[in-house]
MIKOL-273283 format. One record per residue (C-alpha): z, x, y; residue in three letters. Coordinates in steps of 0.05 Angstrom, whole numbers, padded with zeros to 5 digits, always signed. Layout:
N
ZXYALA...
//
This chain:
403
+01233+01600-00478MET+01279+01565-00435ARG+01233+01519-00386ALA+01237+01529-00319ILE+01285+01496-00271THR+01254+01458-00214GLN+01299+01446-00152VAL+01307+01382-00114HIS+01363+01360-00062LYS+01361+01285-00093TYR+01348+01272-00166ILE+01342+01192-00182ILE+01354+01180-00251ALA+01321+01104-00258GLY+01261+01075-00247GLY+01276+01008-00228GLY+01299+00969-00147LEU+01367+01012-00149THR+01328+01075-00154GLY+01276+01059-00109ALA+01318+01025-00048SER+01360+01099-00071ALA+01289+01125-00036ILE+01298+01084+00026ASP+01367+01096+00042GLY+01351+01169+00036ILE+01296+01172+00085ARG+01332+01140+00135GLU+01376+01200+00141LEU+01346+01256+00117ASP+01272+01261+00129LYS+01250+01319+00091ASP+01301+01333+00031GLY+01259+01334-00032SER+01263+01272-00077ILE+01249+01267-00147LEU+01263+01198-00180LEU+01256+01190-00259ILE+01235+01128-00301GLY+01233+01117-00365SER+01185+01059-00358GLU+01108+01084-00343GLN+01111+01035-00283HIS+01132+01039-00216LYS+01196+01012-00192PRO+01179+00933-00190TYR+01227+00877-00174ASP+01250+00848-00233ARG+01257+00767-00222PRO+01184+00747-00223PRO+01179+00767-00290LEU+01207+00699-00303THR+01189+00666-00244LYS+01133+00671-00205LYS+01094+00713-00251LEU+01091+00643-00297TRP+01077+00596-00238PHE+01024+00620-00210GLY+01056+00648-00144LYS+01057+00722-00137LYS+01009+00772-00188THR+01025+00835-00230VAL+01008+00885-00159GLU+01052+00842-00114GLN+01116+00861-00155ILE+01123+00934-00142PHE+01173+00955-00092VAL+01124+01000-00064HIS+01046+01024-00072ASP+01029+01093-00081ASP+01017+01124-00014ALA+01096+01108-00004TYR+01119+01159-00052TYR+01062+01210-00021HIS+01080+01195+00060THR+01162+01204+00030ASN+01150+01258-00005GLY+01178+01237-00070VAL+01157+01252-00135ASP+01145+01206-00189LEU+01168+01230-00262ALA+01152+01159-00299LEU+01152+01146-00373GLY+01208+01194-00382VAL+01284+01197-00408GLU+01336+01240-00382VAL+01368+01267-00441THR+01428+01304-00412HIS+01472+01315-00359LEU+01505+01391-00348ASP+01539+01372-00275VAL+01576+01447-00282VAL+01507+01472-00256ASN+01480+01404-00231LYS+01422+01404-00293ILE+01386+01339-00311VAL+01340+01352-00374GLU+01289+01299-00398THR+01254+01272-00469SER+01193+01319-00436GLN+01236+01383-00436GLY+01238+01392-00363GLY+01296+01416-00327ARG+01314+01393-00248TYR+01365+01419-00206HIS+01402+01373-00154TYR+01448+01379-00097GLU+01463+01306-00102LYS+01447+01262-00158LEU+01430+01181-00169LEU+01449+01152-00238LEU+01409+01092-00229ALA+01401+01075-00293THR+01411+00998-00306GLY+01416+00965-00369GLY+01398+00946-00435VAL+01380+00892-00474PRO+01435+00855-00528ARG+01407+00865-00590ARG+01423+00814-00643LEU+01465+00828-00698GLY+01431+00785-00752THR+01380+00799-00808PRO+01310+00804-00778GLY+01338+00831-00703GLY+01298+00888-00708GLU+01237+00851-00726LEU+01167+00892-00698ASP+01149+00820-00647GLY+01208+00800-00624LEU+01223+00802-00544PHE+01289+00828-00514TYR+01256+00814-00451TYR+01260+00846-00388ARG+01215+00894-00380TYR+01140+00886-00342LEU+01113+00913-00413ASP+01144+00847-00448ASP+01120+00800-00393TYR+01051+00830-00404LEU+01051+00819-00476LYS+01082+00753-00482LEU+01038+00726-00432ARG+00984+00748-00466SER+00998+00720-00530ILE+01033+00651-00512VAL+00983+00590-00491SER+00988+00516-00496GLU+00984+00511-00569ASP+01034+00556-00579LYS+01098+00548-00602LYS+01165+00597-00577ALA+01237+00602-00594VAL+01290+00630-00533ALA+01361+00661-00552ILE+01408+00644-00508GLY+01430+00594-00468GLY+01443+00638-00398GLY+01398+00662-00335PHE+01345+00700-00385ILE+01335+00642-00445GLY+01343+00581-00393SER+01290+00614-00340GLU+01240+00643-00403MET+01248+00567-00425ALA+01236+00536-00366ALA+01172+00584-00349ALA+01143+00580-00421LEU+01144+00502-00418ASN+01106+00492-00349ILE+01054+00529-00378ASN+01049+00486-00439GLY+01078+00530-00490VAL+01136+00478-00545GLU+01201+00513-00540VAL+01264+00508-00566THR+01330+00539-00538ILE+01382+00562-00587ILE+01447+00573-00553PHE+01523+00563-00578PRO+01553+00535-00506GLY+01553+00463-00500ALA+01508+00465-00435TYR+01455+00512-00406LEU+01485+00568-00362VAL+01562+00546-00381ASP+01596+00609-00344ARG+01570+00591-00283VAL+01555+00519-00276PHE+01602+00456-00290PRO+01603+00413-00347GLU+01574+00350-00307ASP+01519+00391-00267LEU+01506+00437-00332GLY+01489+00378-00372GLN+01453+00345-00320ALA+01402+00409-00319VAL+01396+00400-00387GLN+01376+00327-00396ARG+01317+00349-00333GLU+01299+00404-00399PHE+01292+00350-00452VAL+01253+00302-00409LYS+01207+00363-00398ARG+01197+00374-00477GLY+01240+00426-00490VAL+01290+00428-00549ARG+01362+00454-00542LEU+01396+00464-00600LEU+01459+00466-00567THR+01524+00491-00609GLY+01481+00539-00652ASN+01469+00614-00662THR+01419+00647-00695SER+01435+00684-00761THR+01373+00708-00783SER+01304+00711-00766ILE+01244+00721-00813GLU+01168+00743-00804ALA+01116+00699-00842SER+01046+00701-00837GLY+01048+00718-00768GLY+01099+00671-00749GLU+01165+00681-00746PHE+01226+00629-00778ILE+01282+00631-00740THR+01348+00604-00779ARG+01415+00581-00744THR+01487+00569-00766ASP+01475+00498-00767GLN+01427+00492-00825GLY+01369+00493-00772HIS+01302+00526-00790GLU+01250+00537-00727ILE+01177+00560-00736MET+01156+00602-00676SER+01095+00635-00649ASP+01147+00681-00609ALA+01227+00693-00602VAL+01253+00711-00541VAL+01315+00733-00536VAL+01364+00737-00478GLY+01438+00743-00494VAL+01454+00787-00430GLY+01447+00872-00422ILE+01484+00922-00442VAL+01498+00976-00379PRO+01473+01046-00396SER+01534+01094-00396THR+01513+01149-00447ALA+01488+01200-00398LEU+01547+01184-00352ALA+01596+01189-00412GLU+01572+01255-00445ALA+01581+01282-00380ALA+01654+01267-00377GLY+01645+01215-00317LEU+01700+01157-00312ALA+01664+01099-00350VAL+01696+01031-00371SER+01641+00967-00382ASN+01596+01010-00326GLY+01592+01078-00287ILE+01660+01071-00245VAL+01647+01088-00174VAL+01692+01096-00110ASN+01674+01057-00048ASP+01628+01107-00039TYR+01587+01099-00095LEU+01610+01162-00125GLN+01630+01172-00191THR+01695+01210-00205SER+01638+01279-00200ASN+01628+01265-00118LEU+01561+01291-00121ASP+01534+01243-00179ILE+01527+01173-00155TYR+01517+01115-00187ALA+01487+01040-00171ALA+01462+00975-00194GLY+01461+00945-00259ASP+01504+01006-00292ASN+01558+01009-00230THR+01631+00979-00224ARG+01655+00981-00165PHE+01707+00951-00124TYR+01682+00879-00098TYR+01723+00897-00036GLN+01725+00811-00007VAL+01738+00784-00081LEU+01795+00838-00085GLY+01770+00859-00161LYS+01726+00910-00196GLN+01665+00879-00226THR+01595+00891-00238ARG+01537+00857-00208VAL+01473+00846-00249GLU+01426+00822-00198HIS+01367+00836-00151TRP+01406+00829-00081ASP+01460+00884-00112ASN+01412+00931-00134ALA+01369+00921-00070LEU+01433+00943-00024ASN+01474+00985-00060GLN+01418+01026-00086GLY+01402+01032-00003LYS+01474+01051+00010GLN+01490+01106-00042ALA+01421+01143-00023GLY+01448+01139+00052ARG+01511+01167+00021ASN+01475+01218-00013MET+01443+01237+00053ALA+01512+01244+00081GLY+01525+01180+00114ALA+01591+01169+00081SER+01594+01088+00087GLU+01637+01045+00040PRO+01599+00995-00004TYR+01619+00923+00033THR+01563+00878+00017TYR+01566+00820-00015MET+01512+00805-00063PRO+01472+00734-00072TYR+01428+00717-00132PHE+01384+00656-00148PHE+01348+00625-00197SER+01292+00561-00211ASP+01291+00518-00264LEU+01237+00469-00259PHE+01252+00435-00191ASP+01324+00452-00194PHE+01335+00517-00143GLY+01390+00548-00132TYR+01432+00606-00088GLU+01498+00634-00104ALA+01543+00684-00072VAL+01622+00711-00092GLY+01645+00690-00157ASP+01612+00633-00187VAL+01653+00629-00251ASP+01651+00553-00282SER+01728+00571-00302ARG+01757+00568-00225LEU+01765+00507-00195GLU+01700+00471-00182VAL+01684+00418-00119PHE+01617+00395-00110GLU+01595+00367-00056ASP+01527+00335-00066TRP+01472+00302-00016GLN+01437+00266-00076ASP+01473+00294-00147GLN+01453+00338-00182TYR+01399+00363-00150THR+01417+00376-00068THR+01486+00402-00050GLY+01533+00459-00054VAL+01583+00476-00110VAL+01648+00509-00094TYR+01686+00556-00124TYR+01750+00558-00109LEU+01829+00594-00134GLU+01892+00572-00102ASP+01846+00530-00049HIS+01816+00588-00026LYS+01733+00594-00037VAL+01716+00655-00084ARG+01647+00622-00082GLY+01590+00583-00068ALA+01528+00560-00098MET+01473+00519-00054MET+01428+00476-00102CYS+01364+00452-00069ASN+01396+00479+00002VAL+01367+00544+00028TRP+01384+00604+00079ASP+01458+00583+00078LYS+01483+00641+00043VAL+01511+00676+00109PRO+01545+00608+00117ALA+01577+00611+00050ALA+01602+00689+00055ARG+01632+00671+00116GLU+01681+00619+00077LEU+01691+00662+00029ILE+01713+00721+00074GLN+01759+00680+00118SER+01809+00678+00062GLY+01830+00605+00085ARG+01862+00554+00045GLN+01816+00489+00050MET+01821+00420+00014THR+01768+00378-00011THR+01761+00342+00065ASP+01749+00415+00095ASP+01695+00430+00048LEU+01661+00357+00049ARG+01600+00382+00098GLY+01618+00454+00105ALA+01556+00473+00092ILE+01491+00427+00097HIS
//
């Protein structure tokens, strides 16, 4: 017997920040249309950045990272289906089906399914107990097993690997980072800055195995043995893997929507089916100021793109032109960045205190494409203005442009 099809004006597939923000956007224009949010996690939507930052530093509690409380969803007439996967999308009849056997009809659908951690393709990469670190449950479990007498391996020298190494070190864990690059966060940091940040990690007791790739992981007596291609063997109580994410596009692909390293959307965040929208980590959109198609895997984009998608689902018809920023904290080195912060671009560094306080500019054809403000706060609007201006600038022009 086929399940009864429930009807909702708006369905949001994805229970993260993007989905929660879409509710805000919808309700700005449509106070009454029924909303169903389907999330694969058991938790209500929450902010991810604290999972590698403030939760470990004692600056936030778990209760404080949830985007909205229960009363918000009740007051705004939102039905929550948590711990549920969307398994099938019928674009002809406008129906989604779930792992719990539910069938739901929509007028407008948002795919806010984000991404999943990229897996290691090496022996032992699927061992129980490895942390492909991304979810609140990962934090809760890892927090319960690490302490000052424990050892951890972090695989990956990007945002997650470096942030988790710093967070664990601050909590007294002996940490080894394994990554193939010459220095941490090499896709963003120019080499001299990356090496300076790396020296601070070493000073604080973090062991860095640069130029190494993990080749196998073995479970042994309640511990893990991680081996590298350079002959290292590291014993640890926990292994945290942060080697990027893969956008969740399988549902869209199976439904025949346009996909190319993400779900392709137009300026209004509509997919190739105009009643279906996409936003967040899974979405490939046209970044107007930079003039290129891209995906952005950061909190601020999820927040603002989700909200704009919600507004457009409710009839706003507004292009997404926002310039999202991102941020990180590595011990005492914190930064905010906006635009194209790619270390392969031409770089100009304007330091007040070398490698501690200053602004790193990323240029192409003498035009600012991105800026990273290092321990310089509340200057993202100024950086956006420089990028949006499209002016050709000399190093003299840039020196002191952002204080």
